[in-house]
N, C-alpha and C positions, 0 to 999 in steps of 0.2 A: 473435499470441500472446494467449491468454486467461489472465488471472490473477485470483484472488480478492482482493477488497479488503474491509476492515472500515470501518464507519461508526459513529461514536460522538459524541454531543453532549457538549462539554466544559462546564465551569462558567461560561464566558462566553456560551454559546449557540452557539458555532461548531461546525460539524460537522467532526470530525477524521477523515480517511481515511488508512488505512494498507494497505500491501501485505505480508502476512506472508511471502511468498516472496522478498522482497527486503529484507533487514535494513536498518533505518534509513530506509526509503522511506515518508515521511509527508507529507501536505499537509492543507489545510483549506479550508473555504468557508462562506459565510453560509447557503447552501442545499445540499440534497443534490446537486442538479444541478451547482452550482458546485464542490462538493467532489469530485465524480466527474470533472469536467473537469480540475480541478487535479491529482488523483492520476494521471490518465492522462499529463499532462505530466511529473509527477515520475517516474513509472515510466520513461518514455522517457529522461529524463536519467540516472537511476540505472543503467539498462541500458547506456547509452553509457559511463558512467564505469567500470562494472564490466568491460566489454569492454576498455576502454583500459588497465586495470590487470591484465589477464589473470586476472580473477576469474571464478568460475562466475556465470552470469547470474542464477540463482535458487538457492534452497536448497529442499530437500524440505519440504513441508507435508503432514502426515498427519492424518486424522480418526481419533480413537479414541473408544471408548465407555467412559464412566465411570458406575458406578452412583451414583445420588443418592438 
């Protein structure tokens, strides 16, 4: 399964990784590589928990164009 993730540096310097397709699925790491490894582990755990609770595995994420 391929999922999009977001990466953002927080105020402490950690890189926070999130998966928009799985509400609440967040992790972090000191480096981008560590954050990506950690979010993969978090995604696996979130998918397992959602399946165990008969929830949809993911929610729809859409790309929209907004004039700026």
